[in-house]
N, C-alpha and C positions, 0 to 999 in steps of 0.2 A: 719356794724361793728360787730365784735365777739369777746367775751372775757369770760374768766373764773373768777367768782367772786361771792360771796355770801354776799358781804358788801357794803361799800360805794362806791367803784369804779364802781360796777354795776349800782347804781342808778345815779351817776354823768354821766356815759357813756350814759345811757338811756335818761337822760335829755338833754345832748348836741345832741344826735342823733334826738330827736324829734324836737328840735330847728332848726336842719339843714335839716330836711326831710329825713333823712337816716334811714334805717332798722337797728335795734341793736338786736343781738341775744346774749343771756346770758347763760352761762352754770354754773348752780348753784348746790349746795348740795341739797339732798332731804330734809334735816331738816332746810332749810333756814327759818328764823323767818318770820311769816306770814305778819308781818308789812312791811318788806322789800319787799316780794313777791307783796304785795299790791301797793306799790310805783312803782315797775317795770311795773306792769300792768297799772298804772295810766299814766306812760309815753310812753306806747305803745311798751315796750320791749317784745321780744318772749323768753319765759323762756324754758330751757331744763334742767331737774333735773337728778343728778347722784348720786350713793352712795359714790363715792370716787373721789379722785383727778385724778386718771388715766383716769376715764371715762370723766370727764371734759375736760381734755387737749387733749384726742384723738378726742373729738368733735370739739374742737377749731382748731386743726391741719387739720382735714378734711375739715372744712369750708374755712380755710385760703387758701387752695390750689385751691379753686374755683375762677373764674374770678370776679373781683369786690368786693372782700372782703378784709378787713383790720383787722387784729388781733391786738387787743389792748394790750393783755398780752401774756406772753410766754407760750409755750405749750410743751415744752420738758426740760430735765435736760442734762447738766448743764444749769441753766437759767441765761441769762444776765440780763433781766429786762422787763419792759413794752414796748410799742412802742414809739420809740425815740422822736417823736414830742410831745407826751403827757408828757414824763418826762422832756423834755426841758423847758415846761412850768412852771416848779416849780422853775427855777432859780431866777426870780425877788423877790422871798422871801428873798433872800440874801440882796437885794437893800433895801427892807421894813425894815429889821432889823437895817441896818446901819442908815437909815434916822430917825427911831423912836427911837432908844436907843444907837446908836453907835456899835462899834464892839464887839460882845459878845465873852467870853471865851469859852462857851460851848453852844451847841444847842441840847436839848433832844427832840427825836422824836418817837412817837409810830409807830410801824412798822409791815407791813405784808410782801410786796415784797421789801420794801425799796426804792421805787421810790421817795417819798418825801425827805428822808434822802440824796439820791444821787443828787437831783435837788438843795437842798440847798448847799451842798458840791460844786457842779460845779458852782452855782452861785458865790460863794465867790472866788472860784479858778479862773474861767475864766473871770468874770466881774471885779474883783477887784485885786486880788493878782498878776495876770499876768499882769494887767495894772498899777501895782505899786501904787495902791491907798490904799491898806493895806499891813502890813509887815508880817502878820501870818494868819493861818486859825484858826477858832473856831474848837474846838474838837467836833466831832458828836457823839453822843450816840444814838443807836437805842434801842427801849424798846420793849421787846417781852414777852408774857405771859407765856412761858415755853421755855426751852433751845432749840434754833435752831442755830443762828449764833454763840452764845457762845459755843454750843456744836461742831459746825462745825469747828470753830477756833481751838479747842483742837484736833480734829480727822484730821484736815486739809483736809476735803473733802466737797465741796459746792454742790455736786451732789446727796447727800443722801436725804432721807425724815426723817423729824424730827417731828413726830406727838405727839400731847398733847391734854389735855381737858382743856377748859377754857369757862368762860362767856363772855370773851372779843371776842365776835363773828366776828367782822370785821378784826381781825388780828389773826384769829384761824387757818390759813393755816399751813401745815406741811413742805413747802418748802422755801428756800431762794434764792437770786439772787447774782451774781457777784457785781452788782451796790451797795448793801448795804455793802458787804465787802470792796469794794474799798473806800466807803465813810468813813467808821471807820478807816481803815488801813491808808488813806491818809492823816487823821487829828489826828492820835494817839488817837482816841476815842476807842469805843468798844460797846458790847452788854451787856444790863442789863436785867435781868429776873424780872418781876414784876408779882407775881401771883395775883389770884383774890381778896384774903383777903387784900393785900396791895393796890390794885386799888380801892376797895370799901372804904378803909380808906382815901385814897388820894382824892376820890371824896367828901366825907364828909367833909374833911379839905378845899377843894377847895370852897365848897359852891355855887357851880354853876350848872347849868343844862348841864353837860358835859357826853358825852358818856363814858362808863366804860374804853375802851382802851385809850381814850384821857386822862383821869384823871390818867391813869397808868404812863403818862409821868412825871407827878408831883411826883408820888410814886418813880420814879427812883432817884430823886434828893437826898433823905435821904441816901440810901446805897452809892451812889457816894460821899456824903459828909463825911459819916462815914468812908469810906475807903481813905479819904483825896485826892481823885482824882479831887474833887471840893473844893476849899479852901474858907474860909469863906468870903474873899473879892471879890471873882469872879463873874462875870456878866453872868448870865444863862438865856437862851430863852428856855422857855418850850412850845412847838407846842401842841395846843388844836386842834384836827383835826375834831371833829364832836360834835354837840350837842346831847342830849338824846332823840330827838323827835322820833327816831325809835328804841331806845335801849330797848330790851326786859327785861333788868335788872332793868330799872329806878324805877318802882313801888316797887320793893323789897328792894331797898337801903334806 
């Protein structure tokens, strides 16, 4: 398996690869936090470091063309999303939402590539709406640390790079995918920018050991409420995607 990731996707892929006895090659940024690098080493992944996104993607493209390799992430623009089988695996989250709390009005998702957001959208659509078990879709909101999808929607170009600086390392990439655009457009949701200061405030309010980008999902609820896109009586599901065990910002928050 080969992928480009400097965050949680890399560690997850390495863990599954080790369990299955597969080789895992990860193209990361040179400034990947040491605690993430140590986790990849512990799971036996082979790390390849690059200065920028083009270097990572060129490596993945080269490896993906070799016999016996499966690319888990996209490696060219315009980007569709990650490997289909991996993205499909997120669909049962829709079932969990229904079983544990009923049909939500909104689902708020911290987002890098948007795989999770699309999987939740597709789960509600394909498993339940098309089966006529629900009569509507929840609105999907993707949370980003700086303007990516929100900027692309204005410029109407998903194929550009939208770089920015953030402490939310797991979602710090400069690119986006068609899948996250489809998840928000298909549910009349959208993109919400939650900067680092708002994410830190949300983590303090949350009072839990959450990774900064995960806490940012809670930080998105306030501006959505203030803009009246979320009503006072609405049922909102906030996805907390990771704890802070490897978050380099945890000690400073």
